[in-house]
C-alpha positions, 0 to 999 in steps of 0.5 A: 470669450468670442471665437475665431478661425481666422486672425488677421494682423494689419500692419502700417495703414491698415487699422480696421476691416470694414463689413465686420458684424456681431462685433465684440472688442476683447483684451485676451491675458496672456503668460507674455503680457497684453497683445499689441492692442485689444482684438476685434472679433466679428463675422464678415461674410459668415466667416469669424474674424479676430483683428489685431492691429499689430502696432496699436491703433495710432502706431504707438508699438515700434517693429522692436517692441511688438509684443509677438508672443503676445500677439500669437498666443493672445489669437490661439486663446480665440480658436485662430488656426489661420493668420493672414498678416498684412506687412508694408515692405520695400521692394529690392527688385527692380520687376517688383514695383510701388503698390505692387503687392508680395506673397513671399515663400521665403524670409532671411531673419536679420533681427537682433533684439526679438524673442522669437520662440515660445519654448524658453524657461525649461523646454526645447523644441525644434521646430521644421522651419524650411517653408516659413509660410503656410502654403496653403495660406499663400496660395489662398492670397495669391488667387485672391489677389489675383481675383481682385485685380491686383498686380502680385508676385506669388513668391519672393524672399523677405529680409526681415530687419531690426528696425525702426530706422530703414536700411543704409544703402549698403545693407540694401544692396548686400541683400539684393545680391542674396537674392531678396525680393523684399524688406521689411520689419515685422513677419519675424518672429510671427511667423516662428511663433505661428508655427510654433503654435500651429496655426497656417500663417501667410504674408500679404507685402504691400510694397511701398518704396524701392528701399535706398538701392534704387538710384532713379528714385526718391529715397525712402522716406515715411511719408511716401511709405504711408502715401503708397500704403494708403493706396493699397489699403483698400485693395488689401482689405478686399483680397482679405475678404475674398481669402476669408471665403476661401479659407477650409474648414479642415487643414492638410498642411503640415502647420497644423502638426508642427510639434508632434515630434518637436518637442526635445525635453523629457516632460517630467522635467518641464517646470509646472509654471511653463507646462501651465502657460504652455499648456494652450499650445503643448496641451495635445503633446504633453499633459 
């Protein structure tokens, strides 16, 4: 099985990255089923990268049905320490315009139907999540976007809704009253699972529209979203390439040791199957 330091999870409109060499397509097996699609592993400017299309090539996986545990586990099994997530989002602020980019620093979870932890089946861990995105990787993404000439916002609160339907106007205005910046359907449970797996995770949010709160803009439709995504796809790919060159070999952030004091269950009480299934994640703490 090939190895990669960086994982890229592509969202709507981003199904591949040009410029990869030494390409190998892999289908890692996980205790949580199959990932969204096969993973393309290759070299980009001397750095090994694993690319996974979140919705599958051809976009056949609904946001609620994304096998997030399998996706994160599969990338972990390839040696990934850093995940760059690319997501389509709607703007909840007048100052964040369609075609802008946002590197969010906070999350509000409004999902209802998703398994959001590896720690089930007889093991409990309480992992810190006050800063849900890796500050080091987020800073790299922001600076890379600036250097590529993008209009990018360095922070913002990302509302994660269940989907697949878009918001009602009442919901959109409620989220605005909370001070949220953008809204989308996919950063959770990815960010939670990445933290549990001690992987650095950050999101590049590609703004497609003003959601449905904006009175002077057209109401959001999938046609508008896709058209704007196509316009930001090339920029996103350039940012990923630049960011990949800037990611350090050594991690100094808290993401790398998130589980150190988080596992609460007496090792003797953890069921053997659970211990086996999670060995990739908990192995350095529980044998």
